LOPABA-135591 format. One line per 8 residues: number of its first residue (from 1); for each residue x, y, z of N, C-alpha, C. Coordinates in Angstrom, 1 decimal. Example, Ala and Ser with C-alpha at 12.3 -4.5 7.8 and 13.67 -1.06 7.14 Angstrom:
2
1 = 13.2,-5.7,7.8,12.3,-4.5,7.8,13.2,-3.3,7.8 | 12.8,-2.2,7.1,13.7,-1.1,7.1,12.9,0.0,7.9
% end
This chain:
163
1 = -34.6,-11.8,29.9,-33.9,-11.7,28.7,-34.1,-10.3,28.1 | -33.1,-9.6,27.8,-33.2,-8.2,27.3,-33.7,-8.2,25.9 | -34.1,-7.0,25.5,-34.7,-6.8,24.1,-33.6,-7.0,23.1 | -32.4,-6.6,23.4,-31.3,-6.8,22.4,-31.0,-8.3,22.1 | -31.1,-9.1,23.2,-30.9,-10.6,22.9,-32.0,-11.1,22.1 | -33.2,-10.7,22.3,-34.3,-11.2,21.5,-34.2,-10.8,20.1 | -33.7,-9.6,19.8,-33.5,-9.2,18.4,-32.4,-10.1,17.7 | -31.3,-10.4,18.5,-30.3,-11.2,17.9,-30.7,-12.6,17.7
9 = -31.6,-13.1,18.5,-32.1,-14.5,18.3,-33.1,-14.7,17.2 | -33.6,-13.7,16.6,-34.5,-13.8,15.5,-33.9,-14.5,14.3 | -34.7,-15.4,13.7,-34.2,-16.2,12.6,-34.5,-15.5,11.3 | -33.6,-15.4,10.4,-33.7,-14.7,9.1,-34.7,-15.5,8.2 | -34.7,-16.8,8.3,-35.6,-17.6,7.5,-37.1,-17.3,7.9 | -37.3,-17.3,9.2,-38.7,-17.0,9.7,-39.1,-15.6,9.3 | -38.3,-14.7,9.4,-38.6,-13.3,9.0,-38.9,-13.2,7.5 | -38.1,-13.9,6.7,-38.3,-13.8,5.3,-39.6,-14.5,4.9
17 = -39.9,-15.7,5.4,-41.1,-16.4,5.2,-42.3,-15.6,5.7 | -42.2,-14.9,6.8,-43.3,-14.1,7.3,-43.6,-12.9,6.4 | -42.5,-12.3,5.9,-42.7,-11.1,5.0,-43.4,-11.6,3.7 | -43.1,-12.8,3.3,-43.8,-13.3,2.1,-45.3,-13.7,2.4 | -45.5,-14.3,3.6,-46.8,-14.9,3.9,-47.8,-13.8,4.4 | -47.4,-12.8,5.1,-48.4,-11.9,5.7,-49.3,-11.2,4.7 | -48.8,-10.7,3.6,-49.8,-10.1,2.7,-50.8,-11.1,2.1 | -50.4,-12.3,1.9,-51.3,-13.3,1.3,-52.3,-13.7,2.4
25 = -51.9,-13.8,3.6,-52.8,-14.1,4.7,-53.8,-13.0,4.9 | -53.4,-11.8,4.8,-54.3,-10.7,4.9,-55.3,-10.6,3.7 | -54.8,-10.9,2.5,-55.7,-10.9,1.4,-56.7,-12.0,1.5 | -56.3,-13.2,2.0,-57.2,-14.3,2.3,-58.3,-13.9,3.3 | -57.8,-13.2,4.4,-58.8,-12.7,5.4,-59.8,-11.8,4.8 | -59.4,-10.9,3.9,-60.3,-10.0,3.3,-61.3,-10.7,2.4 | -60.7,-11.7,1.7,-61.6,-12.6,0.8,-62.7,-13.3,1.6 | -62.2,-13.9,2.7,-63.2,-14.6,3.6,-64.2,-13.6,4.1
33 = -63.8,-12.4,4.4,-64.7,-11.4,5.0,-65.8,-10.9,4.0 | -65.4,-10.6,2.8,-66.3,-10.0,1.8,-66.3,-10.6,0.4 | -65.5,-11.6,0.2,-65.3,-12.1,-1.2,-66.4,-13.2,-1.5 | -67.1,-13.7,-0.6,-68.1,-14.7,-0.9,-69.4,-14.0,-1.2 | -70.3,-14.7,-1.9,-71.6,-14.1,-2.2,-72.7,-14.3,-1.1 | -72.4,-15.1,-0.1,-73.4,-15.4,0.9,-73.1,-14.5,2.1 | -74.0,-14.5,3.0,-73.8,-13.8,4.3,-72.8,-14.6,5.2 | -72.2,-13.9,6.0,-71.3,-14.5,7.0,-69.8,-14.3,6.5
41 = -68.9,-14.5,7.4,-67.5,-14.4,7.0,-66.8,-13.3,7.8 | -67.5,-12.4,8.4,-66.9,-11.3,9.1,-66.0,-11.8,10.3 | -66.5,-12.7,11.1,-65.8,-13.2,12.2,-64.6,-14.0,11.7 | -64.8,-14.9,10.8,-63.7,-15.7,10.3,-62.6,-14.8,9.6 | -63.0,-13.9,8.8,-62.0,-13.0,8.2,-61.3,-12.1,9.2 | -62.0,-11.7,10.3,-61.3,-10.9,11.3,-60.2,-11.7,12.1 | -60.6,-13.0,12.3,-59.6,-13.9,13.0,-58.4,-14.2,12.1 | -58.6,-14.3,10.8,-57.4,-14.5,9.9,-56.6,-13.2,9.8
49 = -57.2,-12.1,9.8,-56.4,-10.8,9.8,-55.6,-10.7,11.1 | -56.3,-11.0,12.2,-55.6,-11.0,13.5,-54.4,-12.0,13.6 | -54.6,-13.1,13.0,-53.5,-14.1,12.9,-52.3,-13.6,12.1 | -52.6,-12.9,11.0,-51.5,-12.3,10.3,-50.7,-11.3,11.1 | -51.4,-10.5,11.9,-50.7,-9.6,12.7,-49.9,-10.3,13.8 | -50.5,-11.3,14.4,-49.8,-12.1,15.4,-48.5,-12.7,14.8 | -48.6,-13.2,13.6,-47.4,-13.7,12.9,-46.3,-12.7,12.8 | -46.7,-11.5,12.5,-45.8,-10.4,12.4,-45.1,-10.1,13.7
57 = -45.8,-10.2,14.8,-45.2,-10.0,16.1,-44.3,-11.1,16.5 | -44.7,-12.3,16.2,-43.9,-13.5,16.5,-42.6,-13.5,15.7 | -42.7,-13.1,14.4,-41.5,-13.1,13.6,-40.5,-11.9,13.8 | -41.1,-10.8,14.1,-40.3,-9.6,14.2,-40.2,-8.9,15.5 | -41.0,-9.4,16.5,-40.9,-8.8,17.8,-42.1,-7.9,18.2 | -42.3,-7.7,19.4,-43.4,-6.9,19.9,-43.2,-5.4,19.6 | -41.9,-5.0,19.6,-41.7,-3.6,19.3,-42.1,-3.2,17.9 | -41.7,-4.0,16.9,-42.1,-3.8,15.6,-43.6,-3.9,15.4
65 = -44.3,-4.8,16.1,-45.7,-4.9,16.1,-46.4,-3.7,16.6 | -45.9,-3.2,17.7,-46.4,-1.9,18.2,-46.2,-0.7,17.3 | -45.1,-0.8,16.6,-44.9,0.3,15.6,-45.9,0.2,14.4 | -46.2,-1.0,14.0,-47.1,-1.2,12.9,-48.6,-0.9,13.3 | -48.9,-1.3,14.5,-50.3,-1.2,15.0,-50.3,-0.8,16.5 | -50.2,0.5,16.8,-50.1,0.8,18.2,-51.4,0.4,18.9 | -51.3,0.3,20.2,-52.5,-0.2,21.0,-53.6,0.8,20.9 | -53.4,2.1,20.7,-54.4,3.0,20.6,-55.3,2.8,19.4
73 = -54.7,2.3,18.3,-55.5,2.0,17.1,-56.5,0.9,17.3 | -56.2,0.0,18.3,-57.2,-1.1,18.6,-58.5,-0.5,19.0 | -58.5,0.5,19.9,-59.7,1.1,20.3,-60.4,1.8,19.2 | -59.7,2.4,18.3,-60.3,3.0,17.1,-60.9,2.0,16.2 | -60.2,0.9,15.9,-60.8,-0.1,15.1,-62.0,-0.8,15.7 | -61.9,-1.1,17.0,-63.1,-1.7,17.7,-64.3,-0.8,17.6 | -64.1,0.5,17.8,-65.2,1.4,17.7,-65.7,1.6,16.3 | -64.8,1.7,15.3,-65.2,1.8,13.9,-66.0,0.6,13.5
81 = -65.5,-0.6,13.8,-66.3,-1.8,13.5,-67.7,-1.8,14.1 | -67.8,-1.5,15.3,-69.0,-1.4,16.0,-70.0,-0.4,15.4 | -69.4,0.8,15.0,-70.2,1.8,14.4,-70.7,1.4,13.0 | -69.9,0.7,12.3,-70.3,0.2,11.0,-71.5,-0.8,11.1 | -71.3,-1.7,12.1,-72.3,-2.7,12.3,-73.6,-2.1,12.8 | -73.5,-1.3,13.9,-74.7,-0.7,14.4,-75.3,0.4,13.6 | -74.4,1.1,12.9,-74.8,2.2,12.0,-75.7,1.7,10.8 | -75.2,0.6,10.2,-76.0,0.1,9.1,-77.3,-0.5,9.7
89 = -77.3,-1.2,10.8,-78.5,-1.7,11.3,-79.5,-0.6,11.8 | -78.9,0.4,12.5,-79.8,1.4,13.1,-80.1,2.5,12.1 | -79.2,3.1,11.6,-79.4,4.3,10.7,-80.2,3.9,9.5 | -79.6,3.0,8.7,-80.2,2.7,7.4,-81.5,2.0,7.6 | -81.6,1.0,8.4,-82.8,0.1,8.5,-83.9,0.7,9.3 | -83.6,1.4,10.4,-84.7,1.9,11.2,-85.1,3.3,10.9 | -84.1,4.2,10.8,-84.3,5.6,10.6,-84.8,5.9,9.2 | -84.0,5.4,8.2,-84.3,5.7,6.8,-85.6,5.0,6.3
97 = -85.9,3.9,6.9,-87.2,3.2,6.4,-88.3,3.7,7.3 | -88.1,4.6,8.2,-89.1,5.1,9.1,-89.8,4.0,10.0 | -89.0,3.1,10.4,-89.4,2.1,11.3,-90.1,0.9,10.6 | -90.2,0.9,9.2,-90.9,-0.1,8.5,-90.1,-1.4,8.4 | -88.8,-1.3,8.6,-87.9,-2.5,8.5,-87.4,-2.9,9.9 | -87.1,-4.2,10.1,-86.5,-4.7,11.3,-85.0,-4.3,11.3 | -84.4,-4.5,12.4,-83.0,-4.2,12.6,-82.2,-5.2,11.7 | -81.3,-4.7,10.9,-80.4,-5.4,9.9,-81.3,-6.2,8.9
105 = -82.5,-5.7,8.6,-83.2,-6.2,7.5,-82.9,-5.4,6.3 | -82.0,-5.8,5.4,-81.5,-5.0,4.4,-82.5,-4.7,3.3 | -83.5,-5.6,3.2,-84.5,-5.4,2.1,-85.5,-4.3,2.3 | -85.5,-3.7,3.5,-86.4,-2.6,3.8,-85.7,-1.3,3.6 | -84.5,-1.2,3.1,-83.8,0.0,3.0,-84.2,0.7,1.7 | -84.7,1.9,1.7,-85.1,2.6,0.5,-84.0,3.2,-0.4 | -83.1,2.4,-0.8,-82.0,2.8,-1.6,-82.0,2.1,-3.0 | -83.2,1.7,-3.5,-83.2,0.9,-4.7,-82.8,1.7,-5.9
113 = -83.0,3.0,-5.9,-82.6,3.9,-7.0,-81.1,4.1,-7.1 | -80.5,4.1,-6.0,-79.0,4.3,-5.9,-78.3,3.0,-6.2 | -78.6,2.0,-5.4,-77.8,0.7,-5.5,-78.4,-0.3,-6.4 | -79.6,-0.4,-6.6,-80.2,-1.4,-7.4,-81.3,-2.2,-6.7 | -81.6,-3.3,-7.2,-82.7,-4.2,-6.7,-82.4,-4.6,-5.3 | -83.4,-5.2,-4.7,-83.3,-5.7,-3.3,-82.2,-6.6,-3.0 | -81.9,-7.6,-3.9,-80.9,-8.5,-3.6,-79.5,-7.8,-3.7 | -79.3,-6.9,-4.6,-78.1,-6.2,-4.7,-77.9,-5.3,-3.5
121 = -79.0,-4.6,-3.1,-78.9,-3.7,-2.0,-78.5,-4.5,-0.8 | -79.1,-5.7,-0.5,-78.8,-6.5,0.6,-77.4,-6.9,0.6 | -76.9,-7.3,-0.6,-75.5,-7.8,-0.7,-74.5,-6.7,-0.3 | -74.7,-5.5,-0.9,-73.7,-4.4,-0.6,-73.8,-3.9,0.8 | -75.0,-3.8,1.4,-75.1,-3.3,2.8,-74.6,-4.4,3.7 | -74.9,-5.7,3.3,-74.4,-6.8,4.1,-72.9,-6.8,4.2 | -72.2,-6.5,3.1,-70.7,-6.4,3.1,-70.2,-5.4,4.1 | -70.9,-4.3,4.2,-70.5,-3.2,5.2,-70.6,-3.8,6.6
129 = -71.7,-4.5,6.8,-71.8,-5.2,8.1,-70.7,-6.2,8.4 | -70.4,-7.0,7.4,-69.3,-8.0,7.5,-68.0,-7.3,7.8 | -67.7,-6.2,7.1,-66.4,-5.5,7.4,-66.4,-5.0,8.8 | -67.5,-4.5,9.2,-67.6,-4.0,10.6,-67.3,-5.1,11.6 | -67.9,-6.2,11.4,-67.7,-7.4,12.3,-66.2,-7.8,12.2 | -65.7,-7.9,11.0,-64.3,-8.3,10.9,-63.3,-7.4,11.5 | -63.5,-6.1,11.4,-62.6,-5.1,12.0,-62.7,-5.2,13.5 | -63.9,-5.3,14.0,-64.0,-5.4,15.5,-63.3,-6.7,16.0
137 = -63.5,-7.8,15.3,-62.9,-9.1,15.8,-61.4,-9.0,15.7 | -60.9,-8.5,14.6,-59.5,-8.4,14.4,-58.9,-7.5,15.5 | -59.5,-6.4,15.8,-59.0,-5.5,16.8,-59.1,-6.1,18.2 | -60.1,-6.8,18.5,-60.3,-7.5,19.8,-59.3,-8.5,20.0 | -59.0,-9.4,19.0,-58.0,-10.4,19.2,-56.6,-9.8,19.3 | -56.3,-8.8,18.6,-55.0,-8.1,18.7,-54.8,-7.5,20.1 | -55.9,-6.9,20.6,-55.9,-6.4,21.9,-55.7,-7.4,23.0 | -56.3,-8.6,22.8,-56.1,-9.7,23.8,-54.6,-10.1,23.7
145 = -54.1,-10.2,22.5,-52.7,-10.6,22.3,-51.8,-9.6,23.0 | -52.0,-8.3,22.8,-51.2,-7.3,23.5,-51.3,-7.5,25.0 | -52.5,-7.8,25.5,-52.6,-7.9,27.0,-51.8,-9.1,27.5 | -51.8,-10.2,26.7,-51.0,-11.4,27.1,-49.5,-11.0,27.0 | -49.1,-10.3,26.0,-47.6,-9.9,25.9,-47.3,-9.0,27.1 | -48.2,-8.1,27.4,-47.9,-7.2,28.5,-47.7,-7.9,29.8 | -48.6,-9.0,30.0,-48.5,-9.8,31.2,-47.2,-10.5,31.3 | -46.7,-11.1,30.1,-45.5,-11.8,30.0,-44.3,-10.8,30.3
153 = -44.3,-9.6,29.8,-43.3,-8.6,30.1,-43.2,-8.3,31.5 | -44.4,-8.1,32.2,-44.4,-7.8,33.6,-43.8,-8.9,34.4 | -44.1,-10.2,34.0,-43.5,-11.3,34.8,-42.0,-11.4,34.6 | -41.5,-11.1,33.4,-40.1,-11.1,33.1,-39.4,-10.0,33.9 | -40.0,-8.8,34.1,-39.4,-7.8,34.8,-39.3,-8.1,36.3 | -40.3,-8.9,36.8,-40.3,-9.3,38.2,-39.2,-10.3,38.5 | -38.7,-10.9,37.4,-37.6,-11.9,37.6,-37.9,-13.3,37.6 | -39.0,-13.7,37.1,-39.3,-15.1,37.1,-40.7,-15.4,36.7
161 = -41.0,-16.7,36.7,-42.4,-17.1,36.3,-43.3,-16.9,37.5 | -44.6,-16.7,37.2,-45.6,-16.6,38.2,-45.9,-18.0,38.8 | -46.1,-18.0,40.1,-46.4,-19.2,40.8,-47.7,-19.2,41.4
% end
């Protein structure tokens, strides 16, 4: 099936609902990632953000999805998320505390004068870690989705389903 036929078969209702839903889904994903006061939520928020992107691709097509988020950006986002996670754990906790704190032990970070008390310090640094996890998970799921789409496109070019 050619790309032109796929564009013609798109439903206006699905596209309109997707345009309305995607920003709210992304906002919910960000809320799940950092909006709660407890630890955790990075993985779940990342999957919700990836699901919003997959909805965009399903509603508007792969070409528009690749325009909104090129595959090269996935590598950047995966690296950025990993650097946020490992950077907070390594740089702040091990180097700045001169080895006095364990990896990702936010209470050992000597930033009390800048950020505030130990609980506040842990909360803000923990949010950076959650964002790092969420960005990595989102980019990984989008990358997996792109790989599946690429596999489907190669099967269609060969002229049939794989046996």
